[in-house]
C-alpha positions, 0 to 999 in steps of 0.5 A: 915524616909520613906520620907528621904529614898525615897529621897535617893532612887529618888536621886540614881536613877536619879544618875544612870539614869544620868550615863546611859545617859553619857554612852549611845552613842550620834548621829554619824551624823543627830542629831535630836537636832541638828538644823543647821544639822538635815534636810540636805537631807542626813539626811532624812532616806526616801530618797534612800541611793544613793540619801542621799551619793551623797547629804554628798558627794556633799556637802565635800570638798576636804580636808575633803574627803581625811580625811575619807579615813582612819581607824580613820576618822576625824569629820565634825563637820560643817556637824554635822558628829563625828569622826569614828574609822572603825578598829574593830575586831570580829574573835571569839567575840567582841575583843579589839585588833582594837582601836574601841573597849575599854571594860570598868566597863560598859562592861568588857569583851564579849563572847569569842568562840572558834578560828575559827579553832576549831569552823570550825572543827564543820561542822556546818554551823546553829552553825557558823551563830548562833555564828555570831548573837550572837556577833553581838548582843554584839557589838551593845551592846557596840556601843549603849554604845560608847565603840565599833564600827559597823565595823568589820574586821573578818573573816579571810577567807584564806586558811590554806595551810602550817602546820607552819603558825601562823595564821591558828588558824584563818581561817575555815582550808585548805578546799575552800568550807569548808572555803567559807561556814563557811565566808557566814556564819558567814558574815550572823549571824554578818550583820542579813539577811536585803537587805538594812540594816546591823547590823554590817558590816563584812569584809573578809580577807586577800585577797588574797593568804596570808599565811606567817607571818614570815619564815626563813628570808621572811616576810608577808611585802616583800613577792611576792606569786607566784601563778598560774590562775589555783590556785588562781581560785579553791584554794585561791579565792574560799571562798573570792568568796562565802563570797562576792556572798553568804555571801553578806560581807559589806568589803573585806580586800587586803592583805600585800603580792604581788601576782605576782609581784603586790600589792593586795591593788594596783592591779585593776584586783583583786580589781576592776575587781574581788572583785567589778565587777565578784564578785559585792561587795556592800561594801568598799574595806580595807586595811590591816594595813599600806598595803599602806604605806608598798608597797610603803617603803617595796616593793618600788613599786611606786617612790612617796607617790603620785603615790601610794596613786593614784594606791591604790584608782584607784585600788578600795580601798576605805579605808586605815587602816593607815594614808597613804591616808590621808596624800598623797591623796590631793596632788596626785589630785593636781599633776593630778594622780587621780581626785576628782571623784576617790576619791568621788567614794572611799566615795560612797562605805564607806559612804553608808556602814555607811547608812545601818548601821543606822549611819546617822539616828539620835540617835542610842536608836531609832533604831532597835538595840538601846535597846541593852546593858549591859545585853545583853553581856555576857548573860547566854544563848550567854555563852552557846553558847561558850560551845556548839561551844567548845564541837561541835569542839573538835576531838576525834582522839584516843579511845583505847578499847574504854577507853573513856568516863571515869567513874566518878565511876571508874575513881575517882581520876584523875592526871591532868598533862601539861602546858596547864592545867590550862589555860584560856587566852591561850583557846582563841587564838589570835585576842580575847577580854576580856572573860566574864569568864574561865572554865580551863581544871583543873577546867573542870575535878575537876567537875568530879573526885579528881584531882592531879593537876602536870604541868610537864613543866612550860610552853609549851616550856618545856625546861627542865625535872625538874618537870618530877617526880612529874607529874609521881608520880601523874599517878602512884596513879590517876585511870586516867591521862590526859595529857592537852598539846600542843601549845600556843601564843608564838608558833603560832601566827601572825608574828610566823610562826613554824619552824616544827610540833613537840610538842615543847621542851621535851613535847613528853619526858613528855608525853612518860613517863607519859604514862608509869608510869601511873596506869590507862588509859591515855588521852593526850588532845592538845590544838593547831591551828596548825597541830601536828605531834603525831605520837608516841602517836597515836602508843603508847598504853600506851595512850588510848585516844587522844583529839585535843581540838584546842583554844576552847574558854571560856569554853574548860575546860568545854566542854573538861571534858564533853566529856572525862566523857560522858556528851557530845559526840564527834562529831568534824572533822579535817578541816586540815591535820595533816603532819608527820615532814618529810613531811616539808623536800623540803617543803618551805613556799614560794612555793605557789603551790597547786599540787605536783610535783614528778620530782621536790620532791614536795609532793602538799598542803592539801587533794585535792592534796598531796598523801602522809602518813599522822598522820591524815587525813582532817576529821577525828573525831571519837564519842562514837557510831557507825553509818551506812549509806545507800543511800537511792535515787541518781541518776546515770546519770545527764545531764548537759545542754549547751546553744548552740556550740562554738568553738575555741582553745581547752583545754588539757580537752575541748574534755571530759569537759563542760566549766562552762560558757557555761552551763545552771548552776542556778538549775544543783544539785545532790541529795543525800538522805541518812539514817544515822542509830545510831546503837551504844547504846549512843546518838550522833551527826554524822557529815556527810562528802561528797566527790568528786573524777573527772573522770580519764580522767580529767587528771594528774593535777586534785585534788584527791578528793574534799568536796562537802557536810556537815551535821550535825545531832543528832541521838539517839540510835538505831534511823534513820535520813535522810538527803538530800544533795544537790551538785551544780554540776558546782560549786562543780564538776566542776574543774579548769584547767592550764589556770584557767578557770573552766570547768564541766568534763563529765564521772564518778563522784565518790561520798564518802558518809560517808562510802558509795561509789556512783558514777554519770555520768555526760554527755553533755544534747545537740549533741557534746560539746562545745570546747572553 
């Protein structure tokens, strides 16, 4: 028996090892078992990557080269190269939206973090980097298992310019500095910090001025964004510049739309001059999917497909998501529209990234991340981080009394009502994969109290009141009522922009009737990517608490419940302005201007330029305790050193400002030391947010205020914590004039540091002022 049993065990182990071996990824290229190719110079790890790339390109025929210009790059068997799918997504977890990722029995899912708009509300850069590290661990594990690639077209760092945009949920919000810090942090987490090697290759998208999908008959494939030099420089390009210059991202994606009459994927000023030249991208530029075909077929920018292919490559495009370049580039070369050297230039950028990823270093199992496998996906620590991210991102908008947190002793029964009360897939938003598992709001609340669940509406469209009665009756009986309402991907998504800001259908009616009938306190929980006009709930004394959860990821229900019952404390801040419905009356999505115009009745966009009424402002968010700020130290005067004297045509503010390129910016910081004291009785996490407003002399076109710093700190009850904030003068206190030139206004800059105000005078260090 023992001999038979031992034999069976041995057979089982052999079968398991064979299965695992079959599932492990073979070498993409330079397979040490392939005697015909392993000794090529491009396979020698000891040789510098530029030399390896040069050797490989020199061995390729033109026909082979053009087949490498597209996302589903063809194999080159004679050189030992397999085919490769460049298109994978990892917006907030490894996703199967792109064809590069396939979930299977070995990898049935991946950790699904909150949608980006929710994570951004944490205002916690270290959290964003930690999420990136987890996502890249899981991506590498799946790559090793043969089910994913190493090039991920994430994050989306477009500005959430218009509250109706269906893809605003994918972004870090409306502030360019916040979006830029998010971009750099998440990219560092994904890619690692090795100067020459990449864990995975990230991609910041969609460059640039892309924030309209389908509104009032205009879609992204036909839209020509008319954008001023001023708005390009001080709003739309900021996150991309920070992503490239500070995050060292390996890729940038150009967008579908035109900017000022030129398709972004055919614009050398955007791609070659700005991204690769000024910002010094060390990586490749890829098109949004079928963008080259779109600017040929939909926008009619080029008269022939060969000219379209030539326009894209000569503008600086290296890789086409779509077949267009593979089909038409060779003919473009034959017709003299493009040189083979232009094609080689594109391949230098893509092949360099693949070599930095180790794809030409032989078997993945022998490399740095080669041991990651199925046990490194959905592991408990990763899922705990997903819960922590959701907790940090949830924003407490209202807390009358305060009634929250609820008490397990006093609120033993809870009526859980609303179309999102049992949400699972809704919680992970778009560009998501298959989650490890879900905790719905109903399940989360059920861990703290006995629940009486009623939908109230069949879905978020809430087209009738057929289910109102049972919901109202449940509220009459329960000790507390939690309404989980809001939106989902049927209301806001890629290709789906909203037409208004109110809750859909009869949702507002349901909330008001339930609140009027409820025996205990009524709490409103909202799931949405974009802002919602809930003025009715804000002003309704029967609704004592309001939480915005965004799309909180796989653990969203647990995070919501933990905050409702006080196991966790809220500390999130809104990363976008919540406008009233009336804001949209004179606001076509197609108007790209950021600054308002009183004469035209145009209100302006985002907290930086809009002066009107709001439902909740950017940066709003309450806590369960109370924090007091004291400015421990701060300068009152800062000198800005300049590089001598120049005189040319002065702009309308040049006599009171220094051009950034003329200032010595490297170590020019303002350091604030802020003491944060928790004077409440509960431990809490505090988000310190610092805004700056320029001097009045900066001109009427300057911004209202600008986020310049933020820090996340945990402070126990009655304790105090000192935070040091470093503000880069040239990057954060400069403003952009109408010509798109960035300048540092001289004079008194006003800072809002939590509830403390402070002013710093910037003065030129040399006699006289540079004029240019």
